[in-house]
Steps between C-alpha positions, in 0.01 A plus 500: 500500500734612775807683372841436653827686466704188433375162387770326703767595747819614323845373582652755738862517604743726687857565395708704745821585315643816649723521801303758694714800581499624856476848349185432296228753575197378304377163381354599163232264366426514127220281358547437128293318240684432173626857491871447452606825331315709759644287781853552367444877483350505849780307667768691310354825634496367857863401473603823331296761686464372857717668760487201735550126464177300482383143472308447175241221489312418180186292477469349155157404370558240226836646392438368150665793320853430619461686829551183706837432341598868526416526871707186565792652309475815711523294821194677640279370777179391336180304538336328207161365398428307183175695455409864565396502865442878506638780714362393839638146507823620337562767763420268790727228367791731421476659845622169649843566347534852643814551708437858619234664716381730222301363206469694177246401236624606157332445163706364211371775269670768709840667474658620825626857478822600682473500881145363498605284797682774688190716531278209601747388764533855635126488577529156658779616733279781632231260621471422872328168427459248213141614437543680167441444130693713250490519121731650240363746246438376147586692185264388225489565126124559492268694730236278658360736761727354768592798715777301669698459178707743296342490154507527210876467458570261217841331496379193313247219521738202505874421524541527122397867483598597855695828510699429814747785452220757476326358807818518706539866407142603566344269764570736789421833328130504594421564866267251665396532863462198724145372470241301692361161418775249427343184359705385201859410411774581537410474867693423818370335814652340808485120504339507846203693364486292180478184706245642743249561219587178316648650184284535190148355507494206260123520448578798274717286268625564242527837672250768395422723803746309718694826554217699666398185687852476644483865603162442664646212700777734614243767589305249711824410676548866592751619241454870421826585324396442136749728334615545142855632482529771235879472453503122466418446133456223247404503135195285435452346157141436614336162566669273251398182687142579599413566137578133425243367747204318347339422836433768760281485807289808566730639763295814562192293590710270719647797686154647559359176640807431713531841661153655467630804314633544149867529415432853376343602832795355689772660289324837476366553852730286714835495319441845342696370204673766295473781756817660630640324804454698821546224756358166616144437390203488733155346483301717258245742636136410442443752226194515274705376203632202693151417627361507147788290373447237768123493433562447129749227584237322710238525226743360243603223736140381520452471125828347380 
């Protein structure tokens, strides 16, 4: 029996509410799936801790927990689907409401630390062209082996036990160099480049491995500035929506068949994810390790 993501097309609508400010810097897109308390915390942090004015766009999947009514009360720009259409469709739909040239993808289980936007925008202003992809640096309560994050630094696992005061005192105390390999949110990209690669690939819906796939599309376009900004920081409560998924495509297998190499090979050898930033990336040298990795990728591709 063939499995499908949705049994029928959901009702989808767009609700532009804000009067876009001429001074807005980013159009911040936040997909949310019945995650009201996290969404409130996220948006409150953006309003409190951003140095610049931004357009905030929410995509609501279902909105059955009161989030639909709350977003309307807040007079936010938003898109809405009666069913969970996943990250890829949500991002692509919400992008149509963007009023600025810089798109930021922000998760609803993140808290923006002071001046997160200032440091991202400083990097953007240095660029001679729109061909870049930058990420903020996550602070996480648990260590997962992610060398791009600052962890473990536990300030709470949800809005109820979140120690905001302690985070605001300590978030900047640990030094973190700029790093290579931006793939995940919060991320900023120019709308020209977003549109050139067609946004997020919907075949990865509901979204597993859509982040490295997006970076691979940028790489194929010629983007080489995949930079994580060490001073731009967010606190990440860690995957509160993905844990609710009951249906997930095997994104790693899909990535391998689509691109001919694994996501791990791409992020390790091409994006050099987690290494200190030293400048724009280049095509990786044909080292023994890369050759072995590509051979193993090809063998796996033949048997899955």
